[in-house]
N, C-alpha and C positions, 0 to 999 in steps of 0.2 A: 586466917580470916574466920570467925563463927558465922554461922548463915545469917544470924540476925542482923550481924556488921556490915555482911555481903550487901546484904536485903536493902539496909541502911544508904550503904554507899551509893549502890544502882540508885537508888530513889533519888538521891542528892544528885547523879550527873543527870539524872531525866530531867530534873530540877533546871539544872544548869545551861542545857540543851536547848530547853524551853524558854530560858529569859533571853539566852544569845539570839537565839531565832526571832524573839519579840525586837530587842536589839536592829538586828538586821532589818525587818520588816517597816521598823520606824524611820531607818536611816533612809533607807529607800524611799518613804514616802516625803521624807524633808528634802531631797536633793531637786532644788528647783527644775521647771520643764519650760523652757519658752523658747520661741524662736523668732527671729525676727529679719524682715527684709528692710532694705536700707535703698535711698534712692542715691547714693553717690557709693563708690566703690572702695576708700580709705576711710573717710574722718569721721562720718557716722559710726560702721563699723568697728573704727580704731576706738573713739571715745566709749564707744559700750562695752567692748572689750575690756578696756582697762579697767572701768567701774568694777566690774566684776572678776578682774584680777585676782584676788585675794581669797577668791570663794573656789578659783581654779587650782591655787597652791595649798589650800587648806581640803582639796579632793570633794569640796561638797558638791561638785558638779564634774560630769561627765561630758565625753565631747559630744553624746547625743542627748545631753538635758540641756545645754546652753547653745543654740543654733544661730549663726549668721546666714542666712541662705544665700546660694549661691546667685552673685549680681550679674545679670545679664541686660535688665531695660535700663532709663533713666527718667520716663516720664510714672507719673503715679498710677494709673491702671498697670502699666508693665509691672512695675513693682510689688502691685499684689498678684500679678501673674507669677513672679519668682516665686513669690511665698509661697502660691497654688503648687507648684511645679517640683518644688524641692523635694528631694529624699534624702533621709541618711545614710552616709556611706554603710555602715556597720550593720546599723537596726533595720534599714529601710522605713523608718518613721516618715510619715507626711506631716503637713502642718498640721492635721485634722486630730494628731495623736497627741499634740503639744496642749498642756494646760493654759498659757498663755502664749499667742498669735498676736503680732505684731508688724505693722510697716512702718515706716520712716518716712515721710515725705516733704517735699517744702512746694507753698500755692508758687512761688519763682514767677512773678506775674510774667504776660509774654512780653519781648524787648521788642524795640521798632527795627531793629536791626536784626532780629532773630533770635531765636532761643526763648526760652520759658516753658511755661505748659498752658494750656487754653485753660478755661474755666469748666467749659464742659468735662475735660478729662479728668480734672482735679474734683469735682464733685461725682464724678460717677465713680473714682477708687473710692470716696469715702462710703457712698450708697451701698457699691458692692461689699465692700468690708463690713459693713454693720450689717448685711442680710448672713454674710459667713460667718460673723462673731468674732470678727478680726478687731483687735484695736489699731486706733491711728494714732499715732505720734506725729502731728504735722505743725508744721511753722510757715507762718504767713508774716515776712516773704522768704525768711531761708532759715536754716538751720543755726546760722551764727547767731540770729538771734539770742537764742539760749545761753551763748559766751555772752552777750552783751549785757542780759540780765545780771550776771554775776556781779558789775560794776554797779549800776545804776538801774532804778526802774524806767522803762519806754512805755508813753502811751501815746505817741503820735508816729503816723504812718512812717515808713523807711523802708526803701526797696536796697535790693543785694547790692551794687554798688557802695551806697553809702553805710551800708550796715557791716561790709567788710572793711571800710575806711575807719569806723569808728573804732571796730574790734582789735585792729592791727595798732592803730594808734594809745589805745589804751593798755594792750602786751606790751608793746614797746616802751611806755612811759613805768611800767610797773617792772618790768626786766628788759632793758636795753643789751643785755648780752645775750642773753637766751634768745631775745626775737628781735636782733636788728637785721635779719634776712627775710625776716617775715613778710608777706606779700600777696598782692591777692591770687596767686599762682602757687604757693606753697604752702598755705593756710589750709590748702588742703589735703596734702600731703601728710600721710601715717606718723613721719617722724616728729614733724609738728603739733600734730592732730595731740600725741601722748606727752609732749612738752605742755601743751596748754591745758590737758585734764589735770597732770599733775600741779600746774601754778592756780590753776581755778580751784581745785577740789577744796582747798579752805573755806571758799565763797557759797560753797554750793547750797548751802541753806538759804542765804540772802537771795540766791537764783530763784530757788523754789518759790518762796516766800514774794518776790516781784513775779515772777509768773501767777502766782495762783491770788495776786491782787489785781492782774491784769487782765486775766480771764475771768473775774468776779465783776470787773467793771462795764461787763456787755450784756452781763444777766441774761434772762432768756431769748433775749432777741440776737445771740450773737449767731453769727455768719460765717465759718471758717474761710470760705471762698473769698468773700469782699473784705474782712475785718482785719485790718492790717494798723498794728501790728496784732499778734495773737500767735500762741504756742501750747500745744500740750506734750511736749517734750518732758516736762518734768515729772510726767502721769509717769510716764516709762521708767525715769530716773528714781523717783521712788518707790515704784515696783520693785526695780533691780537693789536698792539699800533693803529693802526688806525681806530679801532672800536670804540674809543673814538670819534673820528670825524664824522663818519658818523650818 
């Protein structure tokens, strides 16, 4: 090879290497970077994992770029503590290292026979999250409100038990063979959550619109602790959907 040709070939290879490096950097910048701590151990984590499942399959995310924090608490301020204490196994990343930081909590008004969350704990979680720049996907009264909004709007108050009853009835009416064994206990199981996700995926846009209209109805006077029904789960869902575009 003549000297001039050799120099041209070397220049071509340098340019190729430069372009490959640019693509690598761009790919890394496009990898979604989000950590979520959930109030329950199975249903909400399973739902969000299903939502980004195709991103995993396409390798657009890595084990340390989409993280569900280790679950140890079941009350709102405890969920925030789960987020703060989480450390990624391989990279050692903390919640502060993520671009998107979320907790998923329910208002779950205190029950006469025990259980549920105090207004003080719920409000404290919201206030602390805001100070830490952590976003909150909350539901008043429960996460299953998000399921219900796939079927119809809801503007009147509804507590957890009635909410679960309505969601179960609607799912069974839609697909009896798939949801015949669904009840207030099994609806929280991962296997049924995945079935629910698959069944409702085609109705997701309807749910988002219903949630947006519901939240808009409160205008500036919205009080997350007191306003039943209300939810911001759709905001997190829209974010996860947008990761396809980033």
